[in-house]
N, C-alpha and C positions, 0 to 999 in steps of 0.2 A: 446367383441371386437365394436368400434366404439363408438361414443357419442350419447346415446341415452336417453330420460329418462324414456320412458315406454317399450323398449323392448332390450331383449339382443340380439346380435348380432353376431353367431362366423361364419367364414370360414375356414374351413377347407381343404386347397389346395393338400391334397395328399389324401384323398377319394374323394375329387370333391365335398363337401356336404356342404350347409350353414345351418345352425339350425339359424333359428327365434324363438325366446320365448316372448309370450307375459309377461309381465313382471308388473302386477298390481293385483298380488294375495289380497290385502287390499281390493280391490275395485270390488273385483271377475272379473279380467280383462277385465272389461269394457274400452270400449274405447271413449276418448273423442277427440276433436280435436288435442292436439299434438299427441297421439297416430296415428290418422290417414294420417297426414302429415310426422310422422316420417317412418310408413310402406311405403308411396309411393315413400319416398328417398331410405329406403333398397331396392325397388323393380327394383329401377335403380341404386342401386348403385351392386346389384347382375346380373341385366342385361348385366352390362358391366365388369363383372369379368370373363375373358374367363377360369380362373381354376377352375368356378364351372359350375357344369351338374346339379345340381338338389337341392332341395331344403326340408327341413323338418321344417314345422309350427307346434307348442308347445305352451303349456299355463304352466304358472308355479302355483303351489298352488292345491291343491285335491279336493278343493270343485267346482272349475269352470274351463270347458276352458275359456268360456268369457260368459256374461250375455248381452252382445250388448251394446248399447250406454249408457253412465254413466250419467243417468238422474238426477245425483246431482249436474254435471256442464253443463252449457250452451256448446251447440255446436258451439252458437254462427252465424245463419244464418244471410245473407244481408237482410237487411230492404226490397228490391224491391223482390217480391215474384220469379217473373222471373230468377233471380240471385241465387234461392237457389241449396244447393249443395245435392247431393246424396252422403251419407261420404263413401257407398260402392263402389265408381270410386274411391278413394283413396286407402282402403283396398283392392282393385283387381289386381292381378297380369295380369290378361288379360287386365282387361281396361289398365294397365301402358305399354302395350305388351312386357310382360315378357313372354317368352314363355317356362323358363327350368322349367320341370314335379318340382309339388307342390306336395308332400305326408302331408298331415295334420292330427295331433294326437288327438283324442278329449278324456278328461276325466273329470268326475263331469257332470255340468249341461253347454247348450250349447242350448241357445237361443235366441230367437227376432235377433238383428242385427250380432250375431255372425254367425247367417246364411249363412250370406257373404262371412265367411274365407270357412266352408264349400262347398258353393256353386262353389266357386272359384277354391277347390284344383283339382288334378287330379286323387291324391290315399286318400282315407278318411281310416282311422282306427279310430277304440277306445278300451275303457278299460271296462270291464264286468259292472262296474257301471255306465257309461256314460249314461247320459238322456238329448233327443232333445224335445223339445216345442216351441210353438210361443207364446208367452205373450203379443202380441199388442192389440187384443182385448180386453182382459182381464182387460188391463189399459183403455182402450176407444180411442185405437187406429187402422186406418185402417190400416191392415197388407198386405202392395199393394207391396213392392218392394223385397224382401227377398224371397217371394213366386214364384214371375217368375222363379228367379235362381233355387230355388229349385225342381219346376215342371219338370226344364229339366231333373234333376236327380232321380228324382221317381213318376214321374206323376202326373196327375190331381188328381183324387179320394186322393191319401195321402198328397197330400198337401192340399187340401182344407179342409180336415179332422183336420190335423194339425194348419191351420191359423185358424179354425173356432171354434174349443175346448178349444182354448189358455191354462191357466194355467190346466185347468182341465183335462189336460190327457198328459202324457209324454211317449215319445218314449222310450224303452228302448233300450240295445245295441242289443238283440237279434231279436227283432221287426225291429231295422235300417237296421240290414244285410239283414232280409229278404224283404224287400221292397225295398235293395240298396242305400239304404242312405248313409253306409259304405260297405265295401268288406272284412272285418276280422275285428272278437272281440277279442281280448287277456287281460293277467291278467293283472291288474293294474300294477303291480311292472315291469312287459316286453313292456309296451307300448312303453314307448322314446326307447329304443333298439331296439325294432322290426320297428317303423317307421324311423330310422335311417338305418336297413338293408337294408329293400326296397328303402331308396334312396339311397345308395350307390351302390346297384345291379342295379338301374336303369343310375348311374352316371358313372357306366365302361362303359356302353355301347355309341359309337362315338356318340357326343351332337350335331351334326348336324341332326342324324337322330331323336335323340329321341325329340327335339325342334318343327323340322316340323312335326312331328305326332301330338304333343301337338297343335300346330298353324294350321295345317291342319283339326282336328277333332272338335274344339271348334268353328273355322270359319265358318263349316259347318252348325253347328247350326242356322246360322241367314241367311242359301239361300236355294234355292229350289233345292231338290236333284241333278239335272243334273247339276246345276252352281256349285254345292260344289265338282260334280265330277271331271267335268271340270276344277276346282282349285287346287282340290286336284292332279290331274293329272302332273299339273305345277309344282307343289310343290315337285314331287316325280321327275322329269327331274332336277331341278335345285339343289337338296337338295342328291339324291342318289350318284353321283360319287364325292362329298365333303365327304360324309360319308363313303363310301367305302374307300378311302385316308384315313381318320383318324383312322379307324378299321385296315389298313395296316401299319401306322405307330404307333400303338401303340406298347410299349416295348414288351406284351407278348400276349398270348391270351386267358385269364383268363376268360371274358365275354362269349367267343365262349365255352369253354371247359368243364365250371361249369353245375353240373347236375339242370334240373331244378326242383324246387321248388315244392312239391303237394300242391295243397289248397284242 
């Protein structure tokens, strides 16, 4: 669905889940300027679609989720150094103020700029064969932007280890689970189905509640504790009456009656 060159987009208005598939498997799903611009457009499209409540972010092919920036094509930074862009701003749902929950499903290699996708997701799961690493220093590049986001997810120690070891150490799926980089590891053949199951479960909740939760938690990362708590209180005052009305208006109580899944 949609006329995109590097990405597949499916909008399921029955389950209220959008599925975004990076679709450059021949280039290990590396991103170029076209993909960055298309990701920005897709986040805004999803943001404006009131029948979509959650997102699955996944990638085509078996070898890699993504290996980051496509080094075989020029990203095309402006000549003036002060106008240089961070591609992550275009790839990021949060930079684009898209607060619908994003479930990221990782298979194969996930390295360098691919960490933008992981850093900006709300729930990250991976297959048993997934590996995470940061190739920047091995290529003679400063690793700065991706680790800043990664540090919020796994902490300083594991971030520095990944950033400094470069290609010489791969974080396997079980280690990724241990350090909190992912929340669940599944068999290769179950990855996409499980990601869709999680997103569908989230999408069945009142969207004002889920989006307000995402917005409050992510924005708190940039604020002192008390300021974050004060702003969070405002969000509950604004969002709770709307979310309760959404829950009451839903045609059935599936979300409330469904027994919890034990992980």
